Structure formats: structure tokens, C-alpha cells
C-alpha positions as CSV (number, residue, x, y, z in Angstrom):
1,X,0.0,0.0,0.0
2,X,1.4,3.4,-1.0
3,X,2.0,5.8,1.9
4,X,1.2,9.5,1.6
5,X,2.5,12.2,3.9
6,X,-0.2,15.0,4.1
7,X,0.9,18.3,5.6
8,X,-2.1,20.5,5.8
9,X,-3.2,22.9,8.7
10,X,-6.9,23.3,7.6
11,X,-8.7,20.6,9.6
12,X,-11.7,20.4,7.2
13,X,-9.5,20.1,4.1
14,X,-7.2,17.5,5.8
15,X,-10.1,15.4,6.9
16,X,-11.7,15.3,3.4
17,X,-8.3,14.6,1.9
18,X,-7.7,11.7,4.3
19,X,-11.1,10.2,3.4
20,X,-10.5,10.6,-0.3
21,X,-7.0,9.1,-0.3
22,X,-8.0,6.2,1.9
23,X,-10.9,5.4,-0.4
24,X,-8.4,5.2,-3.2
25,X,-6.3,2.6,-1.3
26,X,-3.6,4.9,0.1
27,X,-2.3,5.0,3.7
28,X,-2.1,8.5,5.1
29,X,-0.1,10.1,7.8
30,X,-1.1,13.7,8.6
31,X,0.8,16.7,10.1
32,X,-0.9,20.0,10.7
33,X,2.2,22.2,11.1
34,X,5.8,22.5,9.9
35,X,7.4,21.4,13.2
36,X,5.1,18.4,13.4
37,X,5.9,17.5,9.8
38,X,9.7,17.6,10.4
39,X,9.3,15.5,13.5
40,X,7.3,12.8,11.7
41,X,9.8,12.6,8.9
42,X,12.2,11.1,11.4
43,X,11.6,7.3,11.4
44,X,8.9,7.3,8.7
45,X,9.1,6.7,5.0
46,X,6.6,7.6,2.4
47,X,5.8,7.2,-1.3
48,X,4.6,10.8,-1.9
49,X,4.0,14.0,0.0
50,X,1.2,16.5,-0.3
51,X,2.4,19.7,1.4
52,X,0.5,22.9,2.0
53,X,2.6,26.0,1.3
54,X,1.1,28.1,4.1
55,X,1.5,26.6,7.5
56,X,0.8,28.2,11.0
57,X,4.5,28.0,12.1
58,X,6.2,28.8,8.8
59,X,5.8,27.4,5.3
60,X,6.0,24.2,3.4
61,X,9.2,25.0,1.6
62,X,11.3,23.8,4.6
63,X,9.3,20.6,4.7
64,X,9.8,20.0,1.0
65,X,13.6,20.6,1.3
66,X,13.8,18.1,4.2
67,X,11.8,15.5,2.3
68,X,14.0,15.8,-0.8
69,X,17.2,15.5,1.3
70,X,16.1,12.4,3.1
71,X,13.7,10.5,0.8
72,X,13.5,10.0,-3.0
73,X,9.7,10.7,-3.4
74,X,7.6,13.2,-5.3
75,X,6.3,16.3,-3.5
76,X,3.0,18.0,-4.6
77,X,2.3,21.4,-3.2
78,X,-1.1,22.5,-2.2
79,X,-1.4,26.3,-2.8
80,X,-4.0,29.1,-2.7
81,X,-5.4,30.4,-5.9
82,X,-3.3,33.0,-7.6
83,X,-0.1,32.5,-5.5
84,X,2.1,32.3,-8.5
85,X,5.3,33.4,-6.7
86,X,5.0,30.6,-4.2
87,X,4.5,28.1,-6.9
88,X,7.6,29.2,-8.7
89,X,9.6,29.0,-5.5
90,X,8.3,25.6,-4.7
91,X,9.2,24.2,-8.1
92,X,12.6,25.8,-7.9
93,X,13.4,24.0,-4.6
94,X,12.5,20.6,-6.0
95,X,8.7,20.2,-5.8
96,X,7.3,17.9,-8.6
97,X,3.9,19.4,-9.1
98,X,1.4,21.8,-7.5
99,X,-2.4,21.9,-7.4
100,X,-4.4,25.0,-6.6
101,X,-7.2,25.1,-4.0
102,X,-10.0,24.5,-4.3
103,X,-9.3,21.5,-6.5
104,X,-11.3,18.6,-7.9
105,X,-10.7,15.4,-6.0
106,X,-10.4,13.3,-9.1
107,X,-7.8,15.7,-10.6
108,X,-5.7,15.4,-7.4
109,X,-5.8,11.6,-7.6
110,X,-4.8,11.7,-11.3
111,X,-1.8,14.0,-10.4
112,X,-0.8,11.7,-7.6
113,X,-0.9,8.7,-10.0
114,X,1.2,10.5,-12.5
115,X,3.9,11.5,-9.9
116,X,4.0,8.0,-8.5
117,X,4.5,6.4,-11.9
118,X,7.4,8.8,-12.6
119,X,9.2,7.7,-9.4
120,X,8.4,4.1,-10.0
121,X,10.4,3.7,-13.1
122,X,13.5,2.4,-11.3
123,X,11.6,-0.9,-10.8
124,X,11.0,-1.7,-14.5
125,X,9.8,-5.3,-14.4
126,X,6.5,-6.5,-13.2
127,X,5.1,-10.0,-13.5
128,X,1.6,-11.5,-12.7
129,X,-0.1,-14.7,-13.9
130,X,2.3,-15.1,-16.8
131,X,2.1,-11.5,-17.8
132,X,5.5,-9.7,-17.9
133,X,5.7,-5.9,-18.2
134,X,8.9,-4.0,-18.8
135,X,7.9,-0.4,-18.1
136,X,11.3,0.9,-19.1
137,X,10.9,-0.3,-22.7
138,X,7.1,-0.5,-22.8
139,X,7.2,-4.2,-23.8
140,X,4.4,-6.4,-22.6
141,X,4.6,-10.2,-22.9
142,X,2.1,-13.0,-22.1
143,X,3.7,-16.4,-21.5
144,X,6.8,-15.3,-23.4
145,X,5.0,-13.9,-26.4
146,X,4.8,-10.1,-27.0
147,X,1.3,-8.5,-26.6
148,X,0.6,-5.3,-28.5
149,X,-1.5,-2.8,-26.6
150,X,-2.8,0.5,-27.7
151,X,-1.6,3.6,-25.8
152,X,-4.7,3.8,-23.7
153,X,-4.7,0.0,-23.0
154,X,-1.1,0.3,-21.9
155,X,-1.9,3.3,-19.7
156,X,-4.7,1.4,-18.1
157,X,-2.5,-1.5,-17.4
158,X,0.1,0.8,-15.8
159,X,-2.5,2.1,-13.4
160,X,-3.1,-1.4,-12.0
161,X,0.6,-2.1,-11.8
162,X,1.2,1.1,-10.0
163,X,-1.3,0.1,-7.2
164,X,-1.0,-3.7,-7.1
165,X,-2.8,-4.1,-3.7
166,X,-5.4,-1.4,-4.0
167,X,-9.0,-1.4,-5.2
168,X,-9.1,1.2,-8.1
169,X,-12.3,3.0,-8.5
170,X,-13.9,3.6,-12.0
171,X,-13.6,7.3,-11.3
172,X,-9.9,7.1,-10.9
173,X,-9.6,5.1,-14.1
174,X,-11.7,7.6,-16.0
175,X,-9.4,10.4,-14.8
176,X,-6.3,8.4,-15.9
177,X,-7.7,7.7,-19.4
178,X,-9.0,11.2,-19.8
179,X,-5.6,12.6,-19.0
180,X,-3.9,10.3,-21.4
181,X,-6.4,10.8,-24.3
182,X,-6.7,14.5,-23.9
183,X,-10.5,14.2,-24.3
184,X,-13.5,13.1,-22.3
185,X,-13.7,9.4,-21.7
186,X,-17.1,8.0,-20.8
187,X,-18.0,5.3,-18.4
188,X,-19.0,3.1,-21.3
189,X,-15.7,3.7,-23.0
190,X,-13.9,2.5,-19.9
191,X,-15.9,-0.7,-19.9
192,X,-14.8,-1.3,-23.5
193,X,-11.1,-0.7,-22.7
194,X,-11.2,-3.1,-19.7
195,X,-12.8,-5.7,-22.0
196,X,-10.2,-5.2,-24.7
197,X,-7.3,-5.3,-22.3
198,X,-8.6,-8.5,-20.7
199,X,-8.9,-10.1,-24.2
200,X,-5.2,-9.5,-24.8
201,X,-3.7,-10.3,-21.4
202,X,-6.0,-12.9,-19.8
203,X,-5.8,-16.7,-20.5
204,X,-9.6,-16.8,-20.3
205,X,-11.1,-13.3,-20.5
206,X,-14.5,-14.6,-19.2
207,X,-12.7,-15.7,-16.0
208,X,-10.1,-13.0,-15.5
209,X,-7.2,-13.6,-13.0
210,X,-5.2,-10.4,-13.7
211,X,-7.8,-7.6,-13.7
212,X,-10.5,-8.5,-11.2
213,X,-13.9,-6.8,-10.8
214,X,-14.8,-5.5,-7.4
215,X,-18.6,-5.2,-7.7
216,X,-20.0,-1.7,-7.0
217,X,-16.5,-0.2,-6.5
218,X,-14.1,-0.8,-9.4
219,X,-11.3,-3.2,-10.1
220,X,-8.1,-4.6,-8.5
221,X,-5.0,-6.4,-9.7
222,X,-5.1,-10.2,-9.2
223,X,-2.1,-12.4,-8.8
224,X,-3.0,-16.0,-8.5
225,X,-5.9,-18.3,-8.2
226,X,-9.2,-16.6,-7.4
């Protein structure tokens, strides 16, 4: 399970973010101030940090700097609307992205997914149920034979690989495909892409073992007998 470090002083925003992130399968550790955040960095490791720029005892720049010096993870700044100078400063000290408040929840999840994929490239090989994916080269093989996927099919597969132990909601998948396609992707289109991907990577698409349906929620990555 991916661990997210949330540094946000607004209690209402923090509570809503924690609920959102946990519903997407993330573990969350929250700090409400700069000092608390720096203390929690000692002895804890994370996969990504969401850091508010404005904190009651300083700003998020110090937190970002400390994170970058101790952990190789992406940092996304949460910033107030129109605060362009702070955004520039944040990016200059090593932040990977920023999102302006108020933000759409699904946009934030898509940004998090993109950042995690960028930092996950050092581990280039992934295998499950006879499917082998080399993310460095983009080559996908099933039982030793290369499988040719469209750009969106491959993007969809990467989402599952990036969160192997999480239930992935249809909403998150729609955001991922929309971001990749540059155009609106409907719920029906997502169903079609899931079907096409299964036809290419499953031994028996009618009884999938790689991409499993979680009824009423979304999908999850399999990994063995089900």
C-alpha cells in the first residue's frame, strides 16, 4: 500500500483529503504544522508527500527541502489560488507538481498517480499470472509472447501495476484515461477498454485472473488463483 504524507493545517481540508486518499487505497499520515511534519519525517518513509505551502508555524518549503534531502519521493504542493510566486519558489526547490485550492478530488488523484509512476520507473519489471511488463521499454509479454497494446490500453495496465494491492475505482480510471487521451472518456468507453485489455492479457477473458472486478466499486489487480 502506498503511503502518503499529508501536511495541511486546515482541519476540514485535511479530513476530506484523508477520506479521499484512503478510499483510493492509500495509507495517510497527517501533520498540521511545519514542526510536526519535520518530526514525523524522522523514522517514517513515504511514497509521496502533499504539502500545503502556508502553515501556521512557517511554510511548506522547509518541509519539501527536508523531504527531498532524506527521501526520494515526489512532492506535490497545495497552494492558494493566484499565489504564482510561491508556486515558482516551490518548483525551484524541487517540488514535482502543485495543485491550486479549491481542487477537484479526481484531478488530485490523477496528479498523484502521474507522480508515483514517474518515481516508480527504477523498478522496471512486473510479473503477474504469466504477464510480464517491462515499463522501461514498454514491452508487454504474455507467456513469453509479445502482446501489442494501444496507448490507452497500456496506460490502463500501468494504473493497475502502480497500485497492485489497491481497489481502483472507476472514477480514478476515468481520470487516468482522460488525462492520457486529452479528451473526455465516458463510463461506457472505460468498460470497452477493460474488455479489450482482458482479451489481450488474460488466459480466459471470461474468467479473469489479472484484472478482477470488485462489484460496486471498481477493479483490482489479481495475482493468482481466485
